[in-house]
Each structure stands twice: as structure tokens, then as C-alpha cells.
Backbone as a chain_set.jsonl record, in Angstrom:
{"seq": "MNEAKINIEVIDKEAEMAIAVKYDGIDFTNMGGIMGEGYQKLWSYLGQCGKEIAGAPYCKYTNGSADFMKFDIELGVPVSEAVPEADGIYMSTTCAGKAIAAMHKGAYKDIEVTYGPMMQYLAENGLQSTGVYYDYYLNDPAGTAEEDLLTRVVFPLK", "coords": {"N": [[52.529, 31.796, 188.414], [52.753, 35.16, 189.561], [55.691, 36.247, 190.796], [57.175, 38.49, 191.142], [58.204, 41.596, 192.69], [55.627, 43.701, 193.789], [54.698, 46.731, 192.43], [53.378, 49.398, 193.962], [51.392, 52.263, 193.828], [50.319, 55.539, 194.841], [47.628, 57.211, 193.491], [45.881, 59.844, 191.69], [42.847, 59.399, 190.671], [40.874, 59.768, 187.801], [37.403, 60.04, 187.133], [35.486, 57.855, 185.029], [33.066, 57.675, 182.477], [30.76, 55.081, 181.935], [29.155, 52.17, 180.472], [27.251, 49.667, 182.083], [26.657, 46.513, 183.798], [25.106, 44.763, 186.488], [25.726, 42.253, 188.918], [24.643, 40.348, 191.608], [25.824, 38.806, 194.638], [27.813, 37.02, 193.654], [29.732, 34.132, 193.355], [33.164, 33.718, 193.78], [34.353, 31.569, 192.459], [32.769, 31.204, 190.229], [33.187, 33.299, 188.568], [34.367, 33.604, 185.944], [32.52, 32.669, 183.927], [30.286, 34.332, 184.401], [31.429, 36.838, 183.949], [32.161, 36.629, 181.245], [29.625, 36.403, 180.056], [28.461, 38.869, 180.868], [30.211, 40.876, 179.778], [29.963, 40.26, 177.049], [27.302, 40.925, 176.644], [27.44, 43.708, 177.085], [29.264, 44.558, 175.035], [27.861, 43.751, 172.754], [25.602, 45.39, 172.98], [26.788, 47.936, 172.773], [27.615, 47.781, 170.118], [25.099, 47.636, 168.839], [24.23, 50.191, 169.383], [25.986, 51.624, 167.907], [28.365, 52.542, 168.989], [31.718, 52.892, 170.396], [34.209, 51.328, 172.492], [35.763, 53.198, 175.072], [37.903, 52.889, 176.766], [39.629, 50.768, 179.172], [37.937, 47.741, 179.916], [36.261, 46.971, 183.008], [35.98, 45.414, 186.27], [34.096, 45.988, 189.03], [34.197, 45.456, 192.4], [32.031, 44.999, 195.106], [30.544, 44.93, 198.412], [31.784, 42.59, 199.541], [32.163, 39.266, 200.878], [33.303, 38.101, 204.12], [35.34, 36.234, 203.706], [36.153, 36.866, 201.193], [35.043, 35.481, 199.04], [32.55, 35.806, 197.92], [30.823, 38.306, 196.11], [29.208, 41.398, 195.188], [29.105, 42.514, 191.922], [30.026, 44.922, 189.447], [30.176, 45.04, 186.078], [31.848, 46.857, 183.694], [32.197, 49.056, 180.858], [34.074, 51.61, 179.634], [32.819, 54.548, 177.999], [32.571, 57.187, 175.543], [30.401, 58.801, 175.319], [27.063, 59.09, 176.605], [24.714, 56.369, 176.459], [21.436, 55.068, 175.669], [19.709, 53.501, 178.384], [19.024, 50.026, 178.792], [17.563, 46.769, 179.087], [18.755, 45.914, 181.569], [21.212, 47.108, 181.343], [23.034, 49.916, 182.258], [23.982, 53.389, 182.767], [27.039, 54.324, 184.265], [29.538, 55.54, 186.574], [32.975, 55.476, 187.123], [35.177, 55.312, 190.0], [36.591, 58.286, 191.496], [39.359, 60.305, 192.507], [41.733, 59.961, 195.248], [43.615, 56.965, 195.259], [45.034, 53.656, 195.576], [47.155, 51.874, 193.368], [48.114, 49.087, 191.342], [49.913, 46.921, 189.102], [48.908, 43.825, 187.901], [50.341, 40.99, 186.621], [49.627, 38.16, 184.843], [47.663, 35.164, 185.386], [44.159, 35.596, 185.929], [43.049, 34.185, 188.049], [45.048, 34.19, 189.901], [45.122, 36.628, 191.142], [45.264, 37.339, 193.819], [47.931, 37.525, 194.535], [48.586, 40.065, 194.026], [46.592, 41.584, 195.284], [47.02, 40.952, 198.03], [49.616, 42.169, 198.809], [48.78, 44.801, 198.325], [46.767, 45.201, 200.238], [48.362, 44.976, 202.503], [50.009, 47.199, 202.098], [48.15, 49.273, 202.455], [47.637, 48.994, 205.239], [50.233, 49.359, 206.351], [50.729, 51.989, 205.679], [48.808, 53.494, 206.875], [46.428, 53.946, 205.497], [43.028, 53.962, 204.294], [40.863, 51.857, 202.618], [37.978, 52.265, 200.537], [36.507, 50.038, 200.489], [35.658, 49.191, 198.103], [36.709, 47.697, 195.114], [38.586, 47.734, 192.106], [39.228, 46.036, 189.08], [40.943, 46.5, 186.174], [40.981, 45.465, 182.898], [43.539, 45.056, 180.767], [44.33, 43.763, 178.46], [43.234, 41.363, 175.975], [41.896, 38.321, 176.932], [41.314, 36.331, 175.107], [43.192, 36.467, 173.09], [45.636, 36.491, 174.336], [48.33, 35.063, 176.07], [47.892, 33.355, 179.169], [49.846, 33.907, 181.168], [50.695, 36.393, 180.376], [48.663, 38.197, 180.731], [47.404, 41.387, 181.636], [46.358, 43.239, 184.372], [45.102, 46.072, 185.804], [44.939, 46.965, 189.051], [42.905, 48.709, 191.277], [42.381, 50.409, 194.259], [40.158, 52.461, 195.628], [40.5, 55.201, 197.928], [39.506, 56.253, 201.252]], "CA": [[52.12, 32.835, 189.344], [53.608, 36.331, 189.546], [56.519, 36.283, 192.001], [57.911, 39.741, 191.169], [57.764, 42.598, 193.661], [54.494, 44.473, 193.309], [54.891, 48.174, 192.502], [52.122, 50.019, 194.373], [51.507, 53.714, 193.817], [49.146, 56.345, 195.167], [47.26, 57.941, 192.287], [44.661, 60.646, 191.63], [42.115, 58.765, 189.577], [39.758, 60.497, 187.205], [36.207, 59.227, 186.874], [35.172, 57.547, 183.64], [31.686, 57.313, 182.191], [30.752, 53.71, 181.42], [27.927, 51.387, 180.523], [27.541, 48.605, 183.046], [25.648, 45.565, 184.274], [25.387, 44.396, 187.878], [25.4, 40.898, 189.368], [24.721, 40.291, 193.066], [26.113, 37.534, 195.297], [28.566, 36.149, 192.745], [30.78, 33.31, 193.962], [34.436, 33.935, 193.09], [34.669, 30.419, 191.606], [31.927, 31.272, 189.017], [33.405, 34.604, 187.948], [34.689, 33.559, 184.521], [31.31, 32.559, 183.12], [29.483, 35.544, 184.596], [32.107, 37.944, 183.28], [32.02, 36.432, 179.801], [28.232, 36.74, 179.719], [28.24, 40.295, 181.069], [30.936, 41.683, 178.787], [29.355, 40.015, 175.741], [26.073, 41.728, 176.624], [27.835, 45.109, 176.936], [29.833, 44.789, 173.708], [26.767, 43.635, 171.778], [24.774, 46.581, 173.084], [27.543, 49.045, 172.184], [27.522, 47.604, 168.668], [23.74, 48.019, 168.428], [24.129, 51.652, 169.509], [26.975, 52.24, 167.023], [29.38, 53.2, 169.827], [32.943, 52.14, 170.626], [34.788, 51.327, 173.834], [36.635, 54.353, 175.254], [38.875, 52.604, 177.815], [39.744, 49.366, 179.573], [36.814, 47.156, 180.661], [36.582, 46.796, 184.426], [35.077, 44.75, 187.207], [34.044, 46.693, 190.311], [33.762, 44.538, 193.453], [31.45, 45.636, 196.282], [29.852, 44.037, 199.351], [32.463, 41.301, 199.624], [32.023, 38.463, 202.089], [34.492, 38.14, 204.971], [36.399, 35.39, 203.138], [36.384, 37.351, 199.829], [34.614, 34.481, 198.055], [31.309, 36.269, 197.3], [30.787, 39.747, 195.897], [28.365, 42.015, 194.177], [30.034, 43.068, 190.945], [29.586, 45.717, 188.314], [31.045, 44.931, 184.913], [31.667, 48.095, 182.958], [33.011, 49.392, 179.691], [34.06, 53.062, 179.446], [32.293, 55.091, 176.742], [32.825, 58.627, 175.444], [29.125, 59.506, 175.457], [25.999, 58.272, 177.183], [23.818, 55.603, 175.584], [20.188, 54.771, 176.378], [19.731, 52.324, 179.24], [18.094, 48.998, 178.303], [17.805, 45.362, 179.389], [19.693, 45.758, 182.679], [22.43, 47.885, 181.081], [22.827, 51.265, 182.756], [25.139, 54.271, 182.773], [27.729, 54.341, 185.545], [30.754, 56.339, 186.636], [33.98, 54.843, 187.974], [35.641, 56.108, 191.131], [37.482, 59.417, 191.259], [40.064, 60.733, 193.702], [42.918, 59.213, 195.687], [43.515, 55.501, 195.233], [46.313, 52.982, 195.332], [47.046, 51.081, 192.149], [49.237, 48.203, 191.026], [49.724, 46.107, 187.912], [49.003, 42.373, 188.068], [50.65, 40.28, 185.381], [49.406, 36.734, 184.985], [46.299, 34.635, 185.383], [43.169, 36.264, 186.784], [42.832, 33.378, 189.26], [46.16, 34.447, 190.817], [45.1, 38.06, 191.47], [45.573, 37.553, 195.242], [49.344, 37.872, 194.709], [48.626, 41.525, 193.943], [45.706, 42.109, 196.323], [47.646, 40.794, 199.346], [50.539, 43.268, 199.074], [48.059, 46.079, 198.357], [46.144, 45.277, 201.567], [49.463, 45.234, 203.438], [50.413, 48.59, 201.864], [47.151, 50.107, 203.137], [47.868, 48.904, 206.687], [51.539, 49.926, 206.697], [50.752, 53.419, 205.404], [47.694, 54.138, 207.549], [45.412, 54.322, 204.516], [41.795, 53.18, 204.373], [40.13, 51.606, 201.382], [36.525, 52.474, 200.619], [35.862, 48.724, 200.466], [35.349, 48.918, 196.704], [37.942, 47.351, 194.402], [38.44, 47.68, 190.648], [40.202, 45.389, 188.205], [40.844, 46.976, 184.787], [41.579, 44.433, 182.049], [44.27, 45.817, 179.766], [44.46, 43.028, 177.202], [42.147, 40.425, 175.699], [42.288, 36.95, 177.269], [41.135, 35.443, 173.947], [44.38, 36.484, 172.251], [46.81, 36.724, 175.18], [48.686, 33.941, 176.946], [47.502, 33.598, 180.559], [50.943, 34.498, 181.937], [50.926, 37.755, 179.89], [47.507, 39.047, 180.985], [47.682, 42.555, 182.467], [45.194, 43.762, 185.086], [45.416, 47.199, 186.703], [44.108, 46.859, 190.253], [42.756, 50.027, 191.895], [41.628, 50.476, 195.506], [39.863, 53.832, 196.02], [40.776, 55.493, 199.338], [38.609, 57.164, 201.993]], "C": [[53.167, 33.941, 189.341], [54.38, 36.424, 190.861], [57.281, 37.6, 192.134], [57.359, 40.666, 192.25], [56.657, 43.432, 193.019], [54.787, 45.959, 193.497], [53.534, 48.825, 192.774], [52.332, 51.524, 194.414], [50.2, 54.354, 194.251], [48.877, 57.207, 193.944], [46.069, 58.863, 192.565], [43.904, 60.134, 190.418], [40.977, 59.655, 189.102], [38.606, 59.542, 186.954], [36.056, 59.002, 185.374], [33.69, 57.218, 183.542], [31.71, 55.925, 181.546], [29.321, 53.196, 181.311], [28.253, 50.165, 181.37], [26.344, 47.686, 183.241], [26.077, 45.132, 185.663], [24.93, 42.965, 188.131], [25.613, 40.855, 190.875], [25.038, 38.881, 193.554], [26.864, 36.541, 194.434], [29.667, 35.43, 193.51], [32.048, 33.463, 193.125], [34.762, 32.793, 192.12], [33.847, 30.414, 190.31], [32.199, 32.524, 188.189], [33.604, 34.547, 186.436], [33.461, 33.541, 183.632], [30.45, 33.804, 183.205], [30.111, 36.712, 183.848], [32.0, 37.823, 181.767], [30.634, 36.839, 179.321], [28.0, 38.25, 179.793], [28.94, 41.161, 180.04], [30.373, 41.479, 177.395], [28.086, 40.854, 175.583], [26.415, 43.207, 176.397], [28.374, 45.411, 175.544], [28.767, 44.704, 172.622], [25.916, 44.895, 171.787], [25.493, 47.799, 172.505], [27.488, 48.975, 170.663], [26.161, 48.023, 168.134], [23.57, 49.532, 168.436], [25.11, 52.379, 168.586], [28.065, 52.98, 167.774], [30.587, 52.285, 170.012], [33.382, 52.254, 172.081], [35.776, 52.49, 173.934], [37.682, 54.129, 176.348], [38.846, 51.134, 178.175], [38.486, 48.897, 180.309], [37.234, 46.912, 182.112], [35.55, 45.91, 185.112], [35.219, 45.491, 188.526], [33.456, 45.733, 191.336], [33.228, 45.338, 194.634], [30.828, 44.568, 197.168], [30.467, 42.645, 199.428], [32.201, 40.589, 200.934], [33.342, 38.502, 202.866], [35.642, 37.317, 204.404], [36.735, 35.767, 201.689], [36.006, 36.331, 198.758], [33.299, 34.852, 197.374], [31.309, 37.792, 197.244], [29.554, 40.124, 195.096], [29.362, 42.625, 193.205], [29.302, 43.939, 189.936], [30.614, 45.502, 187.228], [30.786, 46.161, 184.077], [32.635, 48.251, 181.812], [32.934, 50.914, 179.519], [33.582, 53.45, 178.042], [32.544, 56.595, 176.732], [31.549, 59.449, 175.526], [28.061, 58.534, 175.954], [25.211, 57.546, 176.092], [22.534, 55.341, 176.365], [20.341, 53.503, 177.22], [18.692, 51.33, 178.738], [18.522, 47.63, 178.802], [18.854, 45.149, 180.484], [21.008, 46.48, 182.484], [22.145, 49.325, 181.481], [24.114, 52.073, 182.636], [25.724, 54.291, 184.189], [28.926, 55.277, 185.44], [31.725, 55.624, 187.56], [34.415, 55.816, 189.062], [36.531, 57.261, 190.666], [38.157, 59.76, 192.578], [41.262, 59.858, 194.017], [42.627, 57.715, 195.699], [44.928, 54.945, 195.254], [46.089, 52.069, 194.139], [48.303, 50.239, 191.974], [48.889, 47.412, 189.777], [49.897, 44.636, 188.289], [49.291, 41.786, 186.699], [50.49, 38.799, 185.637], [47.93, 36.401, 185.022], [45.398, 35.406, 186.343], [42.995, 35.506, 188.102], [43.927, 33.6, 190.304], [46.21, 35.897, 191.304], [45.441, 38.329, 192.937], [47.04, 37.886, 195.466], [49.559, 39.374, 194.561], [47.767, 42.144, 195.041], [46.347, 42.045, 197.712], [48.62, 41.914, 199.671], [49.852, 44.638, 199.108], [47.357, 46.274, 199.703], [47.202, 45.606, 202.625], [49.925, 46.685, 203.319], [49.449, 49.551, 202.568], [47.449, 50.164, 204.639], [49.162, 49.608, 207.086], [51.583, 51.44, 206.541], [49.571, 54.176, 206.012], [46.608, 54.631, 206.606], [44.189, 53.435, 204.667], [41.156, 53.072, 203.003], [38.656, 51.933, 201.606], [35.782, 51.152, 200.726], [35.38, 48.338, 199.08], [36.672, 48.686, 195.998], [37.648, 47.251, 192.918], [39.568, 46.86, 190.04], [39.933, 45.892, 186.796], [41.629, 46.0, 183.92], [42.203, 45.081, 180.827], [44.537, 45.066, 178.47], [43.396, 41.934, 177.136], [42.578, 38.993, 176.015], [42.128, 35.98, 176.096], [42.393, 35.382, 173.087], [45.675, 36.681, 173.005], [47.069, 35.494, 176.041], [48.377, 34.315, 178.388], [48.6, 34.303, 181.351], [51.243, 35.942, 181.518], [49.736, 38.683, 180.096], [47.891, 40.183, 181.932], [46.38, 43.09, 183.049], [45.669, 44.89, 185.997], [44.421, 47.136, 187.848], [44.102, 48.217, 190.951], [41.88, 49.905, 193.133], [41.368, 51.954, 195.821], [40.047, 54.01, 197.536], [39.728, 56.413, 199.935], [39.287, 58.485, 202.164]], "O": [[54.35, 33.67, 189.137], [53.789, 36.652, 191.916], [57.965, 37.813, 193.135], [56.208, 40.541, 192.669], [56.748, 43.815, 191.852], [55.092, 46.394, 194.607], [52.648, 48.806, 191.92], [53.321, 52.006, 194.965], [49.12, 53.795, 194.059], [49.783, 57.856, 193.42], [45.347, 58.685, 193.545], [44.28, 60.405, 189.277], [40.223, 60.214, 189.898], [38.811, 58.379, 186.607], [36.444, 59.84, 184.56], [33.131, 56.561, 184.42], [32.572, 55.631, 180.717], [28.406, 53.704, 181.959], [29.387, 49.687, 181.376], [25.205, 48.015, 182.909], [27.266, 45.132, 185.983], [23.895, 42.525, 187.63], [26.658, 41.282, 191.364], [24.59, 37.892, 192.974], [26.582, 35.344, 194.477], [30.442, 36.058, 194.231], [32.005, 33.351, 191.9], [35.377, 33.021, 191.079], [34.193, 29.689, 189.377], [31.503, 32.776, 187.206], [33.049, 35.379, 185.719], [33.372, 34.318, 182.681], [29.939, 34.28, 182.191], [29.412, 37.485, 183.192], [31.772, 38.82, 181.082], [30.488, 37.529, 178.312], [27.412, 38.837, 178.885], [28.336, 42.08, 179.487], [30.306, 42.434, 176.621], [27.832, 41.42, 174.519], [25.755, 43.881, 175.606], [27.988, 46.407, 174.933], [28.771, 45.495, 171.679], [25.55, 45.411, 170.73], [24.873, 48.611, 171.818], [27.332, 49.999, 169.997], [26.071, 48.686, 167.1], [22.855, 50.09, 167.603], [25.076, 53.605, 168.488], [28.632, 53.942, 167.257], [30.502, 51.073, 169.814], [32.972, 53.165, 172.801], [36.538, 52.743, 173.0], [38.29, 55.093, 176.813], [38.126, 50.348, 177.56], [38.017, 49.576, 181.222], [38.407, 46.679, 182.402], [34.441, 45.69, 184.625], [36.316, 45.609, 189.072], [32.338, 45.248, 191.162], [33.894, 46.255, 195.114], [30.61, 43.438, 196.731], [29.756, 41.641, 199.385], [32.037, 41.224, 201.976], [34.375, 38.894, 202.322], [36.805, 37.669, 204.602], [37.509, 35.072, 201.031], [36.596, 36.325, 197.678], [32.962, 34.267, 196.344], [31.728, 38.471, 198.181], [28.942, 39.293, 194.424], [30.365, 43.198, 193.631], [28.132, 43.722, 189.62], [31.801, 45.754, 187.435], [29.636, 46.482, 183.779], [33.722, 47.673, 181.79], [31.853, 51.453, 179.283], [33.889, 52.788, 177.051], [32.709, 57.208, 177.787], [31.598, 60.653, 175.774], [28.152, 57.323, 175.748], [25.063, 58.032, 174.971], [22.541, 55.387, 177.595], [21.015, 52.555, 176.818], [17.608, 51.725, 178.308], [19.717, 47.36, 178.928], [19.737, 44.302, 180.344], [21.849, 46.467, 183.383], [21.126, 49.891, 181.085], [25.194, 51.519, 182.432], [24.991, 54.275, 185.178], [29.276, 55.743, 184.356], [31.35, 55.21, 188.657], [34.06, 56.994, 189.04], [37.136, 57.213, 189.595], [37.59, 59.532, 193.647], [41.746, 59.111, 193.167], [41.549, 57.269, 196.093], [45.896, 55.658, 194.988], [44.99, 51.559, 193.922], [49.396, 50.619, 192.393], [47.717, 47.252, 189.436], [50.888, 44.25, 188.91], [48.574, 42.051, 185.735], [51.127, 38.239, 186.529], [47.071, 37.233, 184.731], [45.822, 35.813, 187.424], [42.814, 36.121, 189.152], [43.753, 33.237, 191.468], [47.234, 36.34, 191.822], [45.866, 39.434, 193.271], [47.376, 38.478, 196.492], [50.611, 39.89, 194.936], [48.173, 43.126, 195.663], [46.225, 42.993, 198.489], [48.476, 42.56, 200.709], [50.287, 45.533, 199.833], [47.349, 47.378, 200.246], [46.965, 46.411, 203.525], [50.202, 47.331, 204.329], [49.875, 50.519, 203.197], [47.505, 51.242, 205.231], [49.182, 50.369, 208.053], [52.385, 52.106, 207.195], [49.354, 55.349, 205.708], [45.942, 55.627, 206.889], [44.294, 52.292, 205.113], [40.938, 54.073, 202.32], [38.161, 51.881, 202.732], [34.586, 51.124, 201.014], [34.767, 47.286, 198.898], [37.647, 49.393, 196.25], [36.598, 46.751, 192.513], [40.725, 46.981, 190.445], [38.828, 45.733, 186.276], [42.804, 45.739, 184.178], [41.499, 45.592, 179.955], [44.934, 45.676, 177.477], [42.743, 41.628, 178.134], [43.537, 38.5, 175.421], [42.745, 34.914, 176.092], [42.646, 34.373, 172.429], [46.703, 36.999, 172.407], [46.155, 34.95, 176.66], [48.577, 35.462, 178.789], [48.306, 35.209, 182.131], [51.965, 36.646, 182.224], [49.784, 39.841, 179.682], [48.612, 39.972, 182.907], [45.423, 43.36, 182.323], [46.531, 44.689, 186.853], [43.212, 47.242, 187.643], [45.157, 48.805, 191.189], [40.775, 49.368, 193.072], [42.293, 52.645, 196.248], [39.787, 53.095, 198.317], [39.136, 57.24, 199.242], [38.715, 59.399, 202.758]]}, "num_chains": 1, "name": "protein.A"}
């Protein structure tokens, strides 16, 4: 688990165009399988369209339960140009504007060690989250040791 101090910064985030799929009411304990399925669908579709990824894949969390164990999620992959929508895959745009961001290093299952300090930062600095949270996956879990995984966590602000 990541025990280092979390560096949290306020950023001006630019929107990114992405292709995406949505899953509703996902239990946090089932995330791995759903994410694998969703990203495989997106990458396969990009290949069929002859397009490449233009940024870090992300998971956008919305409509979280009070205990943060169930969410609606959007899995997205940034693209440089629009592609036709098909089979539940649609065009989306990531958040833009003020946000707080931090880097999580380590296992995805330990992401709360980054989310907790970010929630505290919001409270201590009188900032309000929109209630939407993004995790951007900066390296490939298939070829990266769990302790070296990098996830950029972004909380858009009201």
C-alpha cells in the first residue's frame, strides 16, 4: 500500500474527446472484470475503425452509493477524432475546468489511500467536488507490477 504523502494540486483541466461505454450500478468488488470487458470492447472497436488511442484510458465514477461501494461508471479512451457510435459505444467528453488531482502509485484496490486525503483536502480548503471522479490509468497492468501502477485521480470542482 502507498504510505507516501499524497501531493494534491489544483489544476485547470482541458476536456478530451473520447469513445466510451457505460455500466450502471457496478459493485466496487466486481470492477476488475467489468473494466477488462469494457476496455477490450473499446480497443477492439478502435482497431476496427483504424484509429489509435490519444491519451490515458479513464474510468469516470458517477452516482456513487453512500458507502462508495456501488457506482455508475463510464469507461473511456481519448481519441483525436470522432468515430461512429455502435453497439453501446458512444462519443463522450471528459470534464473541463478547475479540479484537484493527485497521483496514486500502487494497486487499484488501494486507491482509497489517495481518495481519502483528496476528500480531506476538499474539506480543509472549502472546495466542493461535482460528485464525479476520474481515474486515469497511466500504465498497463498487464506489463506493470502492481506496486508500480500509476493512476492520476481527478476530482472536478463546482
